[in-house]
Backbone as a ProteinNet text record, in pm:
[ID]
protein_1_A
[PRIMARY]
MRTWTMRIIGGLNILFAALALWYLEEMIRMKWNRWPTSATGGDWLVFAVLLATSVYLVVHLAYYGIKLLKKNEAALLPCILLFAAESLGVYLSVLILWNILPQSMHKIIFGLWWVALSPIHFEGFSGYSVVGFVVTLTLLLSRRNRLKPLSAGVVTERLL
[TERTIARY]
-113.4	-133.8	-100.7	34.3	58.3	-6.3	-71.7	-165.2	-346.9	-368.5	-478.5	-461.4	-305.6	-326.8	-314.7	-284.4	-257.7	-412.3	-519.6	-617	-725	-681.2	-788.5	-731.8	-596.1	-548.5	-625.2	-605	-664.5	-834.2	-907.9	-1044.8	-1087.4	-986	-1000.9	-954.5	-872	-845.2	-944.3	-1043.8	-1152	-1284.1	-1277.4	-1402	-1388	-1254.4	-1230	-1235.9	-1168.1	-1200.7	-1322.5	-1436.9	-1595	-1617.5	-1612.7	-1638.3	-1559.8	-1478.5	-1424.6	-1487.1	-1521.2	-1598.8	-1721.9	-1770.7	-1909.2	-1901.6	-1792.9	-1799.3	-1801.1	-1699.2	-1695	-1827.8	-1898	-2021.9	-2117.8	-2134.6	-2177.9	-2129.9	-1995.2	-1973.6	-2013	-2010.3	-2050.8	-2199.8	-2277.5	-2435.5	-2429.2	-2389.5	-2379.9	-2369.8	-2261.9	-2230.5	-2262.2	-2346.1	-2374.3	-2487.8	-2519.7	-2597.4	-2528.5	-2420	-2370.3	-2200.1	-2158.4	-2027.9	-1971.7	-1871	-1836.4	-1841.9	-1938.4	-1930.6	-1825.7	-1689.2	-1601	-1487.3	-1504.7	-1404.7	-1371	-1253.9	-1181.9	-1182.7	-1114.3	-1082	-973.4	-889.3	-758.7	-809.5	-932.4	-957.5	-1002.2	-1087.7	-1155.5	-1071.8	-943.6	-831.9	-761.9	-724.3	-677.8	-781.5	-921.3	-983.2	-1037	-1006.5	-942.4	-852.7	-726.7	-610.8	-633.4	-675.2	-696.8	-804.1	-903.5	-1013.9	-963.3	-867.2	-794.9	-716.2	-605	-539.5	-568.5	-684.2	-728	-803.8	-898.7	-971.5	-863.7	-754.7	-610	-600.3	-550.1	-469	-582.5	-712.8	-793.1	-806.9	-857.6	-872.5	-760.3	-648.7	-536.9	-508.9	-551.4	-541.4	-626	-751.8	-835	-804.6	-727.7	-694.9	-572.6	-447.8	-389.9	-442.4	-564.7	-617	-696.4	-759.2	-765.5	-651.7	-534.9	-392.5	-359.6	-368.3	-349.6	-422.6	-583.1	-677.9	-634.8	-582	-489.9	-370.4	-335.8	-210.9	-78	-110.8	15.3	68.6	205.5	286.1	352	378.5	443.4	345.6	198.1	141.1	159.1	232.7	267.6	369.5	438.9	516.8	457.4	375.6	279.9	178	116.5	61.1	91.3	204	272.6	323.9	344.9	357.1	256.3	142.8	-11	-16.7	-34	-67.5	33.3	166.5	206.1	206.8	183.8	115.8	28.9	-87.5	-213	-210.5	-122.7	-43.2	-8.2	87.4	164.8	68	-46.3	-120.6	-213.2	-252.7	-335.7	-249.1	-147.6	-82.9	-70	20.6	26.1	-129.1	-237.6	-325.5	-370.6	-369.9	-391.7	-306.2	-165	-71.5	-109.3	-116.8	-105.2	-258.2	-352.7	-498.2	-525.6	-459.5	-540.5	-425.7	-293.8	-159.9	-137	-124.6	-18	-126.4	-209.3	-303.3	-366.6	-398.8	-418.1	-590.1	-673.9	-764.5	-881.2	-844	-924.6	-993.6	-914.3	-984	-1008.3	-1093.8	-1147.6	-1273.2	-1346.6	-1432.2	-1415.5	-1294.8	-1251.4	-1187.6	-1131.8	-1025.9	-1138.3	-1212.4	-1330.4	-1463.1	-1494.3	-1610.5	-1563.9	-1445.2	-1412	-1291.7	-1190.7	-1060.5	-1058.6	-1120.1	-1157.1	-1229.6	-1335.3	-1423.5	-1344.8	-1274.3	-1179	-1099.5	-1070.9	-958	-1041.3	-1180.1	-1204	-1201.2	-1141.9	-1124.1	-1026.1	-905.5	-760.4	-813.7	-863.3	-919.1	-995.6	-1111.5	-1160.5	-1070.5	-973.5	-887	-761	-719	-632.9	-693	-785.7	-825.6	-909.3	-963.1	-1013	-886.5	-740.4	-615.6	-601.9	-673.7	-639.4	-479.7	-487.5	-353.1	-215.4	-231.1	-131.6	-116	-211.5	-246.7	-212.6	-270.8	-244.8	-87.2	-20.6	122.1	215.7	185.7	242	250.9	139	102.7	154.9	147.3	199.8	346	402	560.8	588	526	562.2	578	452.1	449.6	548.1	603.6	726.9	874.4	856.4	984.8	995.7	889.1	888.7	888.3	874.8	890.9	1040.7	1082.9	1248.2	1357.4	1300.2	1368.2	1322.4	1238	1253.1	1346.4	1432.3	1508.6	1636.8	1710.6	1860.4	1940.7	2057.6	2179.6	2239.6	2292.9	2332.6	2495.1	2554.9	2736.9	2785.1	2725.3	2747.3	2735.4	2657.7	2605.7	2469	2406.6	2285	2149.6	2068.7	1935.2	1844.6	1794.7	1665.4	1572	1438.8	1341.5	1297.7	1281.3	1285.2	1141.6	1122.7	1016.8	952.6	797.9	724	722
5444.5	5590.2	5647	5612.5	5662.3	5629.8	5526.6	5496.2	5553.1	5561.1	5665.8	5791.2	5843.5	5986.9	6010.1	5901.2	5899.3	5907.1	5839.2	5804.6	5928.7	5981	6127.5	6202.9	6232.8	6343.5	6284.2	6189.2	6175.5	6185	6147.7	6177	6314.9	6378.1	6535.1	6606.1	6545.7	6593.5	6580	6490	6452.8	6525.3	6554	6634.8	6790.6	6840	6956.3	6967.8	6903.3	6918.1	6914.7	6850.1	6842.1	6992.2	7025	7151.9	7283.5	7262.8	7375.2	7367.9	7278.7	7244.7	7314.7	7286.7	7310.5	7465.1	7533.6	7656.7	7751	7687.1	7771.2	7765	7624.2	7633.4	7712.1	7771.9	7852.2	8015.8	8021.8	8150.8	8184.8	8074.1	8121.1	8113.8	8067.5	8081.2	8231.7	8264.2	8409.8	8505.7	8487.9	8560.1	8530.1	8429.5	8396.6	8493.7	8584.4	8698.9	8822.6	8834.4	8922.5	8996.7	8888.7	8911.1	9075.9	9093.3	9214.9	9234.2	9336	9381.5	9429.9	9460.8	9537.6	9413.9	9320.7	9196.9	9188	9155.4	9176.1	8998	8974.8	8829.6	8757.1	8876.5	8824	8803.2	8893.1	8849.9	8716.3	8687.7	8579.2	8444.6	8487	8377.1	8343.2	8480.1	8458.1	8390.3	8421.9	8330	8218.2	8181.1	8022.6	7933.4	8014.1	7937.1	7973.7	8066.3	8059.6	7930.4	7926.1	7841.7	7693.9	7668	7531.7	7517.5	7596.6	7591.1	7543.9	7612.2	7550.1	7466.7	7433.9	7292.2	7198.5	7197.9	7114.6	7063.3	7199	7144.1	7071.3	7119.1	7035.4	6916.6	6883.8	6759.2	6666.8	6714.9	6621.3	6601.4	6704	6700.6	6589.8	6582.1	6481.3	6288.2	6334.9	6190.8	6129	6208.3	6164.1	6141.7	6215.5	6163.1	6013.1	5969.7	5831.5	5743.1	5795.2	5702	5700.5	5815.6	5799.9	5718	5738.4	5596.1	5470.2	5421.2	5311.1	5283.6	5383.4	5357.3	5368.7	5445.8	5449.9	5578.5	5546.4	5650.5	5765.5	5675.2	5765.2	5876.8	5883.8	6000.9	6123.2	6072.9	6227.9	6314.7	6289.8	6398.1	6486.4	6411.4	6497.8	6559.1	6522.5	6617.9	6739	6742.4	6814.3	6929.9	6902.9	6993.9	7038	6995.5	7009.8	7168.9	7123.7	7177.6	7333.3	7279.8	7418.7	7505	7462.7	7527	7613.5	7578.4	7596.5	7715.9	7708.2	7803.7	7928.8	7893.5	7995.1	8073.4	7991.9	8067.5	8132.2	8121.6	8210.4	8358.4	8325.9	8439	8507.2	8491	8547.6	8612.4	8550.2	8613.2	8750	8729	8838.2	8935.9	8891.7	9020.7	9080.2	8994.8	9035.1	9134.1	9025.8	9098.5	9233.4	9236.4	9342.7	9466.4	9421	9515.4	9575.4	9479.1	9515.4	9589.7	9519.7	9545.4	9683	9777.9	9907.6	9886.4	10012.2	10053.8	10000.6	10044.8	10050.7	9906.8	9820.9	9680	9591	9656.4	9636.5	9517.4	9563.4	9503.2	9352.9	9325	9245.7	9135.8	9229	9116.2	9041.6	9114.9	9030.9	9009.5	9035.7	8985.1	8876.1	8835.8	8714.1	8658.7	8719	8637.3	8565.4	8619.6	8613.3	8475.1	8467.2	8360.9	8244.3	8247.7	8137.9	8050.5	8175	8119	8070.1	8065.5	8056.5	7861.2	7790.1	7667.2	7662.1	7737.1	7723.1	7847.3	7945.8	8019.3	7952.6	7919.1	7817.8	7736.6	7633.5	7605.6	7653.5	7735.9	7842	7908.9	7976.9	8093.7	7991	7878.7	7805.7	7761.1	7736.5	7715	7583.2	7481.2	7352.9	7336.7	7400.8	7391.2	7394.2	7480.1	7510.6	7392	7350	7223.7	7107.7	7069.1	6974.6	6959.1	7076.1	7077.3	7017.7	7091.7	7040.2	6903.4	6860.4	6691.5	6597.8	6646.5	6558.2	6571.4	6688.5	6721.7	6631.2	6619.5	6550.5	6407.4	6358.5	6244	6181.1	6244.7	6215.8	6215.3	6322.3	6307.4	6183.7	6150.6	6048.5	5915	5917	5805.1	5791.8	5906.8	5900.9	5877	5919.9	5883.5	5729.1	5657	5504.8	5437.2	5499.8	5408.7	5426.1	5325.5	5296.5	5243.9	5316.6	5265.3	5163.8	5040	4917.9	4960.8	4899.9	4944.8	4898.4	4803.6	4786.8	4887.3	4989.3	5090.1	5060.7	4931.5	4923.9	4972.5	5052.2	5102	5012.8	4978.7	4882.7	4974.4	4919.5	4986.5	4922.1	4999.3	4894.2	4865.6	4756.4	4730.4	4803.5	4843.6	4873.3	4812.5
-851.8	-853.2	-966.3	-1017.2	-1140.8	-1259.3	-1239.3	-1351.5	-1352	-1203.8	-1189.7	-1236.5	-1214.9	-1245.3	-1424.9	-1483.1	-1642.7	-1681.1	-1611.6	-1686.9	-1636.8	-1481.8	-1481.8	-1590.7	-1592.3	-1686	-1847.5	-1853	-2011.3	-2019.4	-1907.7	-1855.2	-1916.6	-1817.4	-1811.5	-1962.6	-2058	-2177.4	-2261.5	-2273.1	-2335.7	-2289.2	-2175.2	-2094.7	-2144.8	-2151.9	-2184.3	-2308.2	-2379.5	-2535.2	-2550.2	-2509.4	-2540	-2497.7	-2374.9	-2319	-2417.7	-2477.2	-2553.6	-2703	-2751.1	-2890	-2856.3	-2745.4	-2722.2	-2728.4	-2655.5	-2631.6	-2742	-2882.7	-2960.4	-3062.7	-3031.3	-3096.5	-3045.7	-2908.9	-2876.1	-2868.7	-2894.9	-2934.7	-3121.5	-3194.3	-3328.3	-3329.9	-3240	-3275.2	-3205.5	-3101.8	-3080.8	-3190.3	-3258.6	-3348.1	-3490.7	-3496.6	-3653.9	-3732.5	-3716.9	-3778.6	-3755.9	-3646.3	-3623.8	-3658.6	-3765.3	-3828.6	-3856.5	-3825.3	-3873.4	-4012	-4057.4	-4235.7	-4281.1	-4204.9	-4247.2	-4241.4	-4239	-4268	-4396.1	-4419.2	-4578.4	-4597.9	-4720	-4741.7	-4655.9	-4656.8	-4553	-4403.6	-4335	-4238.8	-4192.2	-4295.1	-4278.9	-4334.5	-4398.2	-4405.4	-4249	-4219.3	-4057.8	-3962.8	-3995.7	-3924.6	-3947.2	-4031.6	-4050.6	-4043.4	-4034	-3999.1	-3832.7	-3796.8	-3629.5	-3573.3	-3648.4	-3598	-3618.6	-3725	-3751.3	-3652	-3615.4	-3531.1	-3405.4	-3349.7	-3218.7	-3216.7	-3324.5	-3280.4	-3311.9	-3401.6	-3411.2	-3255	-3179.7	-3036.3	-2984.7	-2956.6	-2850.9	-2902.1	-3038.6	-3045.4	-3073.2	-3071	-3087.2	-2910.3	-2818.5	-2691.8	-2634.2	-2697.4	-2673.9	-2714.1	-2812.3	-2887.2	-2788.6	-2745.1	-2669.5	-2515.7	-2489.6	-2350.8	-2417.4	-2493.3	-2501.7	-2485.8	-2544.1	-2510.1	-2373.7	-2312.3	-2159.9	-2090.6	-2111.8	-2034.7	-2083.7	-2223.6	-2239.2	-2144.2	-2098.8	-2011.1	-2114.4	-2178.9	-2327.5	-2296.3	-2203.2	-2158	-2257.6	-2369.8	-2493.5	-2537.1	-2476.4	-2491.9	-2384.8	-2286.4	-2195.2	-2265.2	-2344	-2452.2	-2501.6	-2613.8	-2680.1	-2605.4	-2519.8	-2414.1	-2370.1	-2317.9	-2252.5	-2378.5	-2488.9	-2591.1	-2610.9	-2633.1	-2666.2	-2553.9	-2446.7	-2300.2	-2351.7	-2363.1	-2377.5	-2477.4	-2615.8	-2696.4	-2671.3	-2640.6	-2572.1	-2491.9	-2398.5	-2301.5	-2367.2	-2450.3	-2529.1	-2647.9	-2699	-2770.3	-2705.7	-2586.9	-2507.2	-2463.4	-2409.3	-2413.3	-2523.4	-2631.3	-2727.3	-2790.7	-2808.5	-2830	-2754.8	-2629	-2552.1	-2550.1	-2607	-2603.5	-2759.2	-2829.8	-2958.6	-3011.3	-2953.6	-3030.4	-2924.6	-2779.3	-2694.2	-2672.9	-2741.5	-2689.6	-2820.2	-2939.3	-3015.9	-3141.5	-3197.4	-3281.8	-3271	-3367.5	-3340.4	-3306	-3225.9	-3199.7	-3283.1	-3401.5	-3541.2	-3550.9	-3511.9	-3554.7	-3467.1	-3386.8	-3244.6	-3279.4	-3370.7	-3449.3	-3499.9	-3571.2	-3637.6	-3546.6	-3459.6	-3329.2	-3299.8	-3200.5	-3124.9	-3155.6	-3292.9	-3361.6	-3409.8	-3470.8	-3538.6	-3528.7	-3517.8	-3455.2	-3292.5	-3208.8	-3068.2	-3079.8	-3184.2	-3162	-3235.7	-3322.7	-3346.6	-3307.1	-3184.1	-3085.8	-2928.7	-2945.6	-2835.3	-2760.9	-2827.6	-2767.5	-2680.9	-2744.9	-2668.9	-2536	-2580.9	-2482.5	-2353.1	-2386.6	-2272.3	-2194.3	-2257.5	-2161.1	-2110.8	-2164	-2100.7	-1998.9	-2022.4	-1927.6	-1781.2	-1808.7	-1725.3	-1617.4	-1681.3	-1610	-1606	-1702.2	-1753.5	-1810.2	-1909.4	-1977.7	-1925.1	-1804.6	-1678.6	-1570.1	-1561.7	-1453.3	-1539.1	-1637	-1739.3	-1741	-1796.7	-1871	-1728	-1595.4	-1449.3	-1427.4	-1462.5	-1413	-1497.9	-1624.4	-1739.8	-1718.4	-1713.5	-1695.7	-1560.6	-1466.6	-1344.6	-1344.1	-1404.6	-1460.1	-1573.4	-1652.1	-1738.2	-1678.6	-1584.6	-1482	-1428.2	-1348.9	-1253.4	-1345.2	-1462.3	-1531.1	-1558.2	-1608.3	-1625.9	-1499.9	-1354	-1244	-1208.1	-1280.2	-1246.6	-1304.1	-1372.5	-1472.1	-1372.1	-1365.4	-1271.2	-1313.9	-1335.5	-1435.6	-1330.5	-1430	-1341.1	-1391.7	-1313	-1316.5	-1467.3	-1539.3	-1672.1	-1770.8	-1707.2	-1812.7	-1884.6	-1862.6	-1914.9	-1813.2	-1902.6	-1800.5	-1794.9	-1698.5	-1643.3	-1593.9	-1603.8	-1495.2	-1350.9	-1287.4	-1142.3	-1147.5	-1041.8	-1038.3	-931.6	-926	-822.6	-696.9
[MASK]
++++++++++++++++++++++++++++++++++++++++++++++++++++++++++++++++++++++++++++++++++++++++++++++++++++++++++++++++++++++++++++++++++++++++++++++++++++++++++++++++

């Protein structure tokens, strides 16, 4: 059961990464000739940093998905951290871009920066980052519960 759960999460990581990158490509295609004309060099720099960060998170989740398909339990902790980073990124982007930045930056926010964050928004708004976080955390904690201390203080893994 545990092995199949790891493989399912690994496959879903790869699937959602592919869908998120496809979504990014479609967002860029829709905005291609309609980028905000008021964007400054600093706005484009923020766009590049946000785009690189969101693509990094999505691609690395797919990379660790491949490791989970190979039953590598060491990939569970990085997956948990990436899922948490994606969820936090979606929360902070909504909080900052919608609530904190002034209304005068509306065209820059939704015409430029929102496109750069679209890969993590796809995974975050679909709920996959939260579900993946919970499942991988459960798998990691169940692995730790399989460790049983002996009377001499040595820790061994119970056989299934």
